[in-house]
N, C-alpha and C positions, 0 to 999 in steps of 0.2 A: 504493500499500501504506499507507492511512493508519489502517486499522482495527487497535482494541487488539485483543490477545490473551494468554491465558493457559496457561504449559504446566501442564497438571493433573498432571502426572506425569514426573520428571526425577528421576537419582540423582544429582547435581550434587559429592557427595563423592568419585564414583567417575572422573570427570576429571583427566587430570592438571592441575598446577597452571597452566599454559599455557593450557590449553584452558582452563578454568574463568573466568580471566581474561580472555578474549579474550570468550566467551559476557557476561560480567557487564558487559564493557567496551560491548558491541555493543546491549547490550539495550531501549534506548530509538531507538536507530537502528532497530531492526527493531520498534519499539511493544508489547514485550512487556513487560507491567504486574508479573507474578509469574510465579514458578516454586516449585511444589508440590514438594519435594525430599526424598523419601520416606528411609528408613534402611532398611538391610538385618539390622541387628543395635545392639548398645549402643556399640562403637567407631563405627560409621558414623553413630549417633545424634548422637556426642557434636561429630563434624565439620560433622552438619546445624546441630546448636544454634550453632555458633561462626559458620557462614558466614551465619547468619541473624541474630547480632550484628553481624555486619560491614557487612551491606547487607539493609537492611529490606524490600527486592525477594522474598529468599529468602524462602519459607514452608515451614519442616521438620516434619515428620512423625517419628514413632518408632514402629517396628516391627520385626516379625523376617522376613526373605525366607523362605519354605518351602522352598525349591529350596535349602536346604543340611542338614548333621548339626543335630538338635535341638542348644540350648544346655541347659548343665548348669544344676543349680540355683541355682547363686552370680550366674551370668550372666543369668540369667533375672530373680534378684531384683536386680542391675544396671540389666537393661532396666526393670523396672517402677517403680523408684526414680526413672529419669531420667524418666520420664513423671508419677512425681507435683510433682517438681520442679519442673518446665518446664510443669505443666498449663496455665499462663496464655501460654505463649508457643508453645508447639503448634499447627497449625494442623490436625492429622489424626492418626488412630491408623495408622499404614500403613509397608511394606507387611508383609500379612499375609496368609497362607490358606492352601493347600496343594499338596503336592509333587507336581503330574501330572508333573513330567517327568523329576523321582527315581524316581517309582513306574513310569516306560516302561522307565526302565535298571535297574531293581530291582525287578519286579512282586512279590518276597517283601518288603519294604519295608511296618513295624507304619505302618495309615494313624491309628490310633486316637491314639497321642500326639500326632501333627500335629491331629486334631481336636480334642484337649481346649485345646492353646494356642490352636487357633483360639476356642474358645468364651472364654477368658478373657480372651482380646484383644477380643471382640464384650461378654461382662462389663462391660468398663473402660469400651468405647465410651460404653456406654448409663451408666453410670456419671458420667463425666468430660462426657457429652451432645456426644461430640466425633465429627465424622465418620469412618467407617472406612475403608481404601483397602484393597481384596484383589487376590490374586494368585490366580484360583481360574475353571479352563477347561473349558470341555467339559465331561465328567458331576464334573468335582469340584464346578461351579457350582450343583448342585443340591444338594450337601451343605452347601456354604457356606449355600443358602438354607434351609437346616432349619436350620439355626442363627442364623440372622437372624430367621426365624418364629417359631422357640421363645421369642426376646427380646421381639417386636413391633418391632424397630428396622429402620428404613427406610433413615437416612442411610449408604449404602451405594453404592462407586463400584468396580466392576467395572474394575480398567483391563484393556488389548489384549483386552478381550476374546471368545472364542469360544465356541460352543456351537450346539445344536439348536432349531428354531424352537419346539420347546414351551419347552425352559427358557428361550429370550427373551422369551416371552410369559408365561412365570410372574415373571421380572425385572419386565417392565413393568407388571405387576400390581402389584407392590409396590411401585412407582417407583423402582426403583434406577437409579441411572447408571450410564453407559459414558464409557469416552473410545477415541478410535479414534486410532492411531498413522499417521504419513506412507505406512507401508506401503498403505495406503489408497488410494494413487495405482495399485496395479499388480497387490493380492492381490484376487480376485473376489468370497473369501467373505468379506472386510471390508466389501467394496461393499454385498453382499449384506446383511450385517447392517444398516447405513446404511438400506439401502432400510425395515426391518424395524421398525428401533428409532425410536421418539419423537425427534425434534429437542429437543422439551423437555427428555429426559432424557439430552443428550449430552455430552461435554468432550471437548479434543482434547491431546493430549500427544505427547510424542517417546520416555519410557522411556529417553532419552540415558544413556550411550552408546553404550549398543545401537544396531550400523551396519543403515541400511537400504539395497536393493537399488534398481532404476531407474535414476532420474534421478539419485539420491542416492547411488549408487555409490561407494565409496572416497573418500565427504565427513565430514567430523565431523560427527556428528549435534550441531545445532542449533536451538534452539527454532523460529529464522526460517522451518526447513522447515513449521512449523504453519500457515502463510499457505497454501501449496499443497494441504494437506490440505482446508482451508477450500472451496477452489476447490473439489475434488473431490468436496467434502459436497453442496456447492450442485447442482451439475449430476447429482448421482445423485438427489437430494431433486426438482431442478426446480424451484428457489427462487432468488431474489434475493442474490447473491452479499454482499453488504449486510447483508441480511437475517439470511444465517446467521452471519457472524461476529458479528453484536448478540446473536442469541440464544445463541450458544457463550459469549460471552463474558459475560453476564448469568445462563446457569445455572452455569459457574461461580463466580462472586461467590455468589450464590444456596448454591450447595453447602455452599463450605468459609465463608462467614459471614463474608467479609474487607469 
């Protein structure tokens, strides 16, 4: 296991201090070059900025996770102000998107304010020429595509994506990236996605500290898991492991511009 990897999507700020210290200490042991640490809100963003200042391998992104109550105007302005003040130091805008699971719990939830907020983040990504990290799955992915296409914006990363074949084809046509989590080892839906999606538009992630099942059950979600994800991708694609490792690494460097 000498190939280098990058975790394209992790919530490093959400780990306990002890777990975070362990992960950072072990990055070099497991040949992990960078962690793209996404933010859920302004407080989360401040923590990620602090972590990035302490360790240059942490690459912060600032956004507002959609699976929560919308921010009030003051909170939103704090978030946009953080992005503006740290625009030279952040790697991307994210995590942003649409509240798929919230709407499953409450079908009466008004989607329009979330759509408006997503559009604001797309406008910001266009203005700052920053990559956009999206939480938009199943039918929400098409709504996100509508917004992205309206702005002719292509530097979009749909993390842990799930969706229909027509949506997948639309995203491929637009050259949008996806990233695969360790659940690819045991989820047939994700393995099918790997078959359909071009390797040149793929990255790998953990979305930690989100826990996984199968061989990872009851295990701390650690970027080292990505090595096993790459093995699965190489098997599904029928490609040499070294080639897949190299391509995924280069994809991530190219997308985030490191």
